[in-house]
N, C-alpha and C positions, 0 to 999 in steps of 0.2 A: 745924427747918428748912421752909422753906415749899415745900410742891410747886409743880410746873411748871404755870402754866395756858397750855391749849391759845389757839392766837392767834384772833382774832375775825374773821369776815370782815364788811369795810365797802365800801358802793358807793361808786365812783369819781366821781357828781355829790357826792354827801356829800363826800368829801375836796377836791373842786375846789371846792365853796361855802365851806368854810373855810380853803383859801388866799385865797378871794376876800375874805373879812371879816376876815380878819388882815391882808391886803396894806391895805385901805380904813382899818381901825383904825391901824395904821401910820401911814397919810398924814395922821389926822383928829385924832390924841392927841397929849398933851404928851410930852415927851421919857423919864419913867420908863415910861410905859404903851405908847406906841411901841414901846420896844425889844421888850417881852413881846410885841406883838402881831405884831412882823415876825418875830419866831422862834418863835411858833406858827405863822405862815405858812409858814416854812422847815419846821418840822419836817412840817406837813399835807403839803405840797408834796414833799418827799422819800418821803414814804409814796405819795404819791400816781403818783410815777414808779416805785417798787419796785412798786406793781400790776403795772405794765405790762412790766416785765421779767419778775415770775414766768410770766408765760406768754406765749412768743414768738409763736404764733398770733395773738394780737392780744385773747383772753381769751373765746374762744366757749366754752361750759361744755362742752358736749358734742362727743365728736367727728365729725366730717360725713358720716359714712356710717352713724352710728346714727339712730334714732326712730323714731316709728310706723310709715312707711311703706319705712322700707329693707328692701330682701330680706336673706334671713340669710345 
């Protein structure tokens, strides 16, 4: 049995770039490759949307009241 693999954090600009590259390739390439590129862009786009849905506060890494200069 294959052990579970923890999720990997990926930056949102990278995901956005993958969506854009897949969309451009879907327009520029011939039909067999264009359909693959469109599916690739759709998959990267769905992960991009899910990354925003995971955090309701917009993706801030730490709570707003914690940091170097915050009171205890």
